[in-house]
MIGUDO-651992 format. One record per residue (C-alpha): residue number from 0; x, y, z. Coordinates in steps of 0.25 Angstrom, whole numbers. Layout:
<pts>
pt i->NUM | x->X | y->Y | z->Z
...
</pts>
This chain:
<pts>
pt i->0 | x->300 | y->399 | z->427
pt i->1 | x->303 | y->413 | z->425
pt i->2 | x->313 | y->413 | z->436
pt i->3 | x->321 | y->401 | z->429
pt i->4 | x->318 | y->408 | z->415
pt i->5 | x->324 | y->420 | z->420
pt i->6 | x->335 | y->416 | z->426
pt i->7 | x->341 | y->406 | z->415
pt i->8 | x->340 | y->418 | z->406
pt i->9 | x->349 | y->425 | z->415
pt i->10 | x->360 | y->419 | z->410
pt i->11 | x->359 | y->421 | z->398
pt i->12 | x->357 | y->434 | z->400
pt i->13 | x->368 | y->437 | z->409
pt i->14 | x->376 | y->428 | z->401
pt i->15 | x->372 | y->442 | z->388
pt i->16 | x->369 | y->428 | z->378
pt i->17 | x->361 | y->433 | z->367
pt i->18 | x->347 | y->429 | z->368
pt i->19 | x->343 | y->415 | z->360
pt i->20 | x->334 | y->422 | z->352
pt i->21 | x->343 | y->431 | z->347
pt i->22 | x->353 | y->420 | z->345
pt i->23 | x->342 | y->413 | z->337
pt i->24 | x->338 | y->427 | z->328
pt i->25 | x->352 | y->428 | z->322
pt i->26 | x->351 | y->424 | z->306
pt i->27 | x->357 | y->408 | z->306
pt i->28 | x->355 | y->404 | z->317
pt i->29 | x->346 | y->392 | z->316
pt i->30 | x->343 | y->389 | z->332
pt i->31 | x->349 | y->391 | z->347
pt i->32 | x->347 | y->384 | z->360
pt i->33 | x->351 | y->390 | z->372
pt i->34 | x->351 | y->383 | z->386
pt i->35 | x->356 | y->391 | z->397
pt i->36 | x->357 | y->383 | z->410
pt i->37 | x->360 | y->389 | z->425
pt i->38 | x->366 | y->381 | z->437
pt i->39 | x->356 | y->383 | z->450
pt i->40 | x->370 | y->379 | z->459
pt i->41 | x->380 | y->387 | z->451
pt i->42 | x->387 | y->373 | z->448
pt i->43 | x->390 | y->378 | z->434
pt i->44 | x->389 | y->391 | z->427
pt i->45 | x->375 | y->395 | z->421
pt i->46 | x->377 | y->392 | z->406
pt i->47 | x->369 | y->396 | z->393
pt i->48 | x->372 | y->387 | z->382
pt i->49 | x->368 | y->392 | z->368
pt i->50 | x->369 | y->381 | z->356
pt i->51 | x->366 | y->390 | z->341
pt i->52 | x->367 | y->386 | z->327
pt i->53 | x->369 | y->396 | z->316
pt i->54 | x->365 | y->390 | z->303
pt i->55 | x->373 | y->380 | z->299
pt i->56 | x->385 | y->381 | z->308
pt i->57 | x->389 | y->374 | z->318
pt i->58 | x->380 | y->375 | z->332
pt i->59 | x->387 | y->382 | z->344
pt i->60 | x->383 | y->383 | z->358
pt i->61 | x->388 | y->393 | z->368
pt i->62 | x->392 | y->392 | z->382
pt i->63 | x->390 | y->404 | z->390
pt i->64 | x->394 | y->403 | z->406
pt i->65 | x->388 | y->411 | z->415
pt i->66 | x->400 | y->417 | z->422
pt i->67 | x->410 | y->412 | z->413
pt i->68 | x->418 | y->415 | z->402
pt i->69 | x->412 | y->430 | z->404
pt i->70 | x->401 | y->424 | z->398
pt i->71 | x->407 | y->420 | z->384
pt i->72 | x->402 | y->409 | z->376
pt i->73 | x->407 | y->396 | z->376
pt i->74 | x->406 | y->392 | z->361
pt i->75 | x->406 | y->378 | z->356
pt i->76 | x->401 | y->371 | z->343
pt i->77 | x->389 | y->360 | z->343
pt i->78 | x->387 | y->348 | z->333
pt i->79 | x->377 | y->353 | z->325
pt i->80 | x->370 | y->338 | z->327
pt i->81 | x->370 | y->340 | z->340
pt i->82 | x->363 | y->353 | z->339
pt i->83 | x->354 | y->348 | z->330
pt i->84 | x->353 | y->336 | z->340
pt i->85 | x->350 | y->346 | z->352
pt i->86 | x->337 | y->352 | z->342
pt i->87 | x->331 | y->342 | z->338
pt i->88 | x->332 | y->336 | z->352
pt i->89 | x->325 | y->349 | z->359
pt i->90 | x->314 | y->349 | z->346
pt i->91 | x->310 | y->335 | z->351
pt i->92 | x->308 | y->337 | z->365
pt i->93 | x->300 | y->350 | z->359
pt i->94 | x->308 | y->361 | z->366
pt i->95 | x->300 | y->371 | z->361
pt i->96 | x->289 | y->366 | z->367
pt i->97 | x->292 | y->366 | z->379
pt i->98 | x->290 | y->371 | z->393
pt i->99 | x->301 | y->377 | z->404
pt i->100 | x->302 | y->364 | z->413
pt i->101 | x->292 | y->365 | z->423
pt i->102 | x->292 | y->367 | z->438
pt i->103 | x->307 | y->372 | z->438
pt i->104 | x->313 | y->375 | z->453
pt i->105 | x->318 | y->391 | z->452
pt i->106 | x->329 | y->385 | z->459
pt i->107 | x->341 | y->373 | z->463
pt i->108 | x->340 | y->370 | z->447
pt i->109 | x->347 | y->368 | z->436
pt i->110 | x->339 | y->378 | z->426
pt i->111 | x->342 | y->378 | z->411
pt i->112 | x->335 | y->387 | z->399
pt i->113 | x->335 | y->379 | z->387
pt i->114 | x->332 | y->389 | z->373
pt i->115 | x->329 | y->387 | z->360
pt i->116 | x->330 | y->398 | z->350
pt i->117 | x->325 | y->397 | z->335
pt i->118 | x->323 | y->410 | z->327
pt i->119 | x->313 | y->416 | z->334
pt i->120 | x->309 | y->406 | z->343
pt i->121 | x->315 | y->403 | z->356
pt i->122 | x->313 | y->393 | z->368
pt i->123 | x->316 | y->390 | z->381
pt i->124 | x->315 | y->382 | z->392
pt i->125 | x->320 | y->380 | z->406
pt i->126 | x->326 | y->367 | z->412
pt i->127 | x->331 | y->362 | z->425
pt i->128 | x->337 | y->350 | z->419
pt i->129 | x->339 | y->342 | z->434
pt i->130 | x->322 | y->344 | z->435
pt i->131 | x->320 | y->342 | z->421
pt i->132 | x->311 | y->331 | z->416
pt i->133 | x->303 | y->325 | z->405
pt i->134 | x->303 | y->334 | z->393
pt i->135 | x->313 | y->345 | z->399
pt i->136 | x->323 | y->332 | z->405
pt i->137 | x->325 | y->328 | z->391
pt i->138 | x->327 | y->342 | z->385
pt i->139 | x->339 | y->342 | z->396
pt i->140 | x->344 | y->330 | z->391
pt i->141 | x->343 | y->334 | z->377
pt i->142 | x->350 | y->345 | z->382
pt i->143 | x->359 | y->338 | z->388
pt i->144 | x->363 | y->325 | z->379
pt i->145 | x->363 | y->335 | z->366
pt i->146 | x->368 | y->348 | z->371
pt i->147 | x->376 | y->346 | z->385
pt i->148 | x->387 | y->358 | z->381
pt i->149 | x->376 | y->367 | z->384
pt i->150 | x->375 | y->359 | z->400
pt i->151 | x->390 | y->360 | z->401
pt i->152 | x->392 | y->366 | z->416
pt i->153 | x->405 | y->375 | z->418
pt i->154 | x->405 | y->374 | z->434
pt i->155 | x->408 | y->385 | z->441
</pts>
């Protein structure tokens, strides 16, 4: 599991992204979610999507692709209702209490690092979406249903 965590976290480091906890501690930020996607077969550029809500403003999603656009974020506004539905769905799945998906292989599958931060609290979870079962499969479907923008593949 440590190898997968290193592999996924190194993507954000290479893109020189602000750590999630640092974003969450900024004044006015009410919540931050981040999804790092690594494509094992290089069919698409690895990506990091950061969804944040600042006060009462409209939530924003910033996508950064490793190897594209000089690692500049592509930002889009997200409907507040969509943000709230996503946050509520994660809460119903008890995301903050979940552990990493068990029995993750070290190669041959796509990997996701899903993170949430609010204030000084942070939670992260590693998933292999194709192999997810039970609550982890429900978590994958939640991301796909509520925020498919996080999973937009830009082909290599």
